[in-house]
Every structure is written in C-alpha cells, then in structure tokens.
N, C-alpha and C positions, 0 to 999 in steps of 0.2 A: 565459508559461507559466515560473514559474518550476521549475524540477527539482532546484532544489538537496538537497529533500529525500533524493536519492542519498546524498550527500556527508553529509548529518548521521547518518547510515548506522555511516557505519564506525567511529567513537567507540564507538558500541553494539557494535558487534562485537567488536572490541578489548576489551572490556571482558568481554566474554561468555567468549570464547576464553580469556582469562585466567582466569577463573572456572572454565572445564571445566579448565583444567589442573592447577587446584590441587586439586580433587575425585578422590579415591582410586576413584570406581567412577561409571563414564558412566551416564547415563538410558539406558534401554532404548528401541532404533531405536521397538518396538512403541507409547512412549509418545509421539510425535512426533503431532504436528496431521496432520491427511489435506492430501494435496497438493490443492490449489484443481482444483475441476471445474466445466465449466459446458457448456450443451446451447445452440445457437443454430438456430433456424430460418427461412428466410429469405424472406418472406411477401408481397415485393411487390417493383416493378422501382425503381430507382435512384430516389430525388427531388431533385429540380433547382432547388427553390426553399427559401428561405432564413428558417429561424426566428427568433423574437423571443431575445436572446441573454438567457437566464438568468440572474435577479435570487434573494436568498435571500427571505424572507418578510420582512423588515425593510428591502429593498429597498439593504444594500450589497453592492455589487459584490465587495467582498474577499472573500464567501460563495460565489458563484458555484460551482454542480455542488455542494455539499458537501449531502450527504443526510443529516446532521444537523440542519442547517437548513430543512427541509421535510417530513421524514419522521417519525411517533409511533414506529417501532420499525425495525429491519431486523439481518441478519447478513451480516457481510462476511468473506470468505477473502483473503487475501494471499501470496503464494509471492514471493519475490526470493532469485535465483542466481547466483554468481557461479561459474564452470565453472573453478574454477584446476587447474594440471595433476596436482598431487598429487591430491589431493580437493575436489571442491565446496564452496563456503560458503552453506547453504540457510537462509532465514531464514522460516518460515511464520506466520503467525499466524491466527486465527480469532476472533472477535470479535460482540458483541452489544450495540446500542443497543436499548434501551427506556424511552421518556418521560423521557431524559436520564440514565440510567443507563447506567454505561460496565461492560461486562465482558471481558477483552482474556485471551487465553491464546496465548504465543508458542512457539516452538523453534528453536532454531541449532543446526544440523548441520555439524560438520566432521569430515572423518577419520572417527574411532572414537568422537567427541564427541559428544554432544547434552546441550543445557542448556534446560532447561524454564523460563520463568517464566511471571507472570500477576499482574491485576489487578483491582480491582473499585471502581468509585465510584460512591458514591449519594447524594443529598442526606442518608443518613443517618451517612454515612463514607466512609474508604477502607481498603482491606486490600490486602496484597502478599504473591504468594508468588517469592523470590529463586530459588526451585528450590534451599535447602537442606536440603531435606525436613522443613521443621517447616511447612509448606502456608502458608494465607492466615492473616496475622497484622497485627492493626489498626495502621495505618500512616497518613500524614499527606501532603496535597496537595503539600507540600514535598519528601518524599523521592519520593513518585512521579514527579515532574517531573525529579527528579536520577538517576532511575535511567534514564530514558528508553524503559519501558516501552510508551508511547501513541505512540513516534514509528513505531511498525508497526503500529498499532493504526487501522483505519479507521472506528473506531465512537467516537472522540474528537475533539469538530471540531477541535483545535489538529493533528491529522492532515493536514488538509484546505489549511490554511492558503496550501502551495506550489502548490494545483492551478486556483486561482480563474482565473488567464489560459489554462490547458489547455482548461477548459471553453469558456469564449470562442471560443478555437481551433477547438475543433471543432464551435461552432455557425456558424463563419465557412466551414465547408467547404462549396462550394454541392451539391458530388453525393455524399448519403449513401443509404444502404442501409436500408428500414425492415425490422427482423428482430422474432421472440421471444426473447428471449435469457433463460435460468433462468427461464421465465414471465412475462419482464417487456417488455409493449412497447416496442423501444427505437432510434434510430437510430445507424446505426455510420459512423465519421468515421476514414478513412484518411488522418492526418495526414503521410504518408512523405513524398510528391511534396511537401509545402508547406514542409517544413522549412527548406528557403534562403527561399521567401516570408518565413515568419513570423521568422527573424533579420531579413531587412530593414524589418521592418515594424513590429520593435520587442517583438513578442512574446516573443522568447528573447533573452537576452542572453549576454557571450562566457562567462558563468559559468554559463551552465543549459547542461545535460549535458555537463559540459564533461567531456572523455576519454572520451566513445562517441560511437560513430558508428552511426547509426541503420540497421536493415534494415529495420525496419519497428515503425511506430507509433500504434496502433488505439484510439481511443475510443467507448464506447458512453455513448451519454443517451438516458437517458428521456425521456418526454415532458412530465415536469414540468419538466423541466431540470436534474437532478441527475446526476452519472455513477455508469452503471451498473455500470462494467467497463473496464479497460485492460489492453491487452498491449504491452508492448516488448519487441521483440529486438534486440540490441546486440552490438555489438566495444567492450569496455575496452581502454586505453591502458594496456600494460603496465607503461610508466614511472610513468607517473600512480596504480596500483594499488602499484606496487613500493614509490612514498614513501606510501601511505598504511598497507596492511599492510604493513610495517617487519618483515623476519622470516622473514615467509613464501614459499616458494617461488613466484613469479609468471610464471617465464620470459622468455622474449623474446618469443613469439607475443601479438597479441592475444586479451584472453581473454572467450570467451562469455559475456551477461550476459542475462538476463530478469527480467521484472516482470509477475507478474501480479496481477491485482486483480478480484475480484466482487463482485457486490453482489445478496442473496437475501432473500424473504423481506418484501418492503417492507409496512408497516403492519400486521404481522400482530398482530393482538390478544392471540394466544397467548405472544408471546415476552415473557421478563420477566426482570432481575437482580435475584438475591435475595444480600443481604447476609449472609456466613458465619456467622452467628450464630444 
C-alpha cells in the first residue's frame, strides 16, 4: 500500500500557492469545485469470507483497484484538506474518464486565495487551463506531466500507481460490510485496526503514511475489484509539514488531515469528454 502520493502533492500545492500570490485578483469561491458528497446504505450483515484479490483486465497486479483498467467511463470527486491553524489548504477535483479520454477540473483554496486549473486529454490532443484567464489552450503531454495537474485526478491512470497495494490490503480484510454507496454495490473495508499488521507484512514501509497518525482509514471496493471510495482521517506531524510547507504557519500541534475520494456513474454511456475545439 504505497501512499506516497500524499507527499507528491506538496510540490503541487507550493507551486499553486506561488501562482495564487502572483495574481492580483483571486478566483471567486463560487468558482470552486463542489465538495464531494456521497450516500451510503448498509444492506446486509458483515461478510466474513475473503474474495479473490482483484487484478486488471491485463492481469497486471500493478493496476489492482484501478477503475480506469476496468470501466469504460466514470466520474470522480476528490477532496484533500490540510487544516492549518491560520487557514486550511483544500484541494478539490472533479474528473471524468470516458473511453480513454480524461477531463479534470481542480481547485486549490488557501486563506482568501483560490486557484483553478484543468486539463483535457484525448486521442486528438491535450489542452490545459492554467488558471490565467485564457481558458483551455492546446498543449503537449510533456507539459501536462510537468504541471502535475493529473496528480490529483482519479480519471487519469497515472493517479492510481500508488493504490494497487491498497486494493490488495482492502481485499485481505476478513470482515467487510456490504453496502450501496453512490448507487454502487460495494464492500466496505475498515483497515484502521490492521495498520500495524500491514506494516509487519510489508504492505506498508517506513516511507508509507510518513508523518501521519491514522484515526480512520476506510476503503470501499466494487464487486468488480476497483476502488469505489476512500476516506482517510488523520493527524499530520507539524514538524514534517513545516519542512514541506516552508514559510507557512503550521503551529506546534498535529494538523488535521482528511482525504476523501468517490467514484460515481460507472460505465454511464452518457459520459463523454469533448475537446475544446
């Protein structure tokens, strides 16, 4: 379970804050991506049998849990919050995956600043909105990668690189609960009590979840083996954050951290990504 994706976010946030501070007028809060919401209905009692560990359609375990390896289309909503003393840093994204094409809209809020960006990637080309008021401009895959927009875009296959072992760990939990979440039949796996065991078994190394004290870690797996939702509630070590967010007021107390991911509308034929041309 490689969760180093959390630390990949730090350079992205710092770059965004720098861009925000150079703007004379901040984006209106009304322009931000809505906070992800979900609905969950428990339908059966606890399941005590272990299911087969999911693999991708190509059989590669490195893509276990990756919805882009199984689904033709879906929508994802992601929110990440570092609740700093003066003002929280909130990263919100909404993205669409449809037949191999990707559209992602991202927003980072900090204090009175709000920075929006986005990207579209299709077989016909790449377009990027860097939040400078020019809208979507034609670009290249290389620039898209350098800007890191897809780092927080679950519609991009690259987002799921660090999640394969999380899917394996969730399926190793013996007691899972059958639910309907966002209209999807899922199995809820609370891996919080097993964090120590996962470390001893090698699912988690010393670098995984570095600087985080986990309060709750829940994963929802679809019946087809892809990750349908994640909810992490944790406390971040202030010394570690002070090193990462140099110049920001972090304080001396642990910083609340939340990570919420939801996948909706799986294989919805109405979903499509249209190039801005």
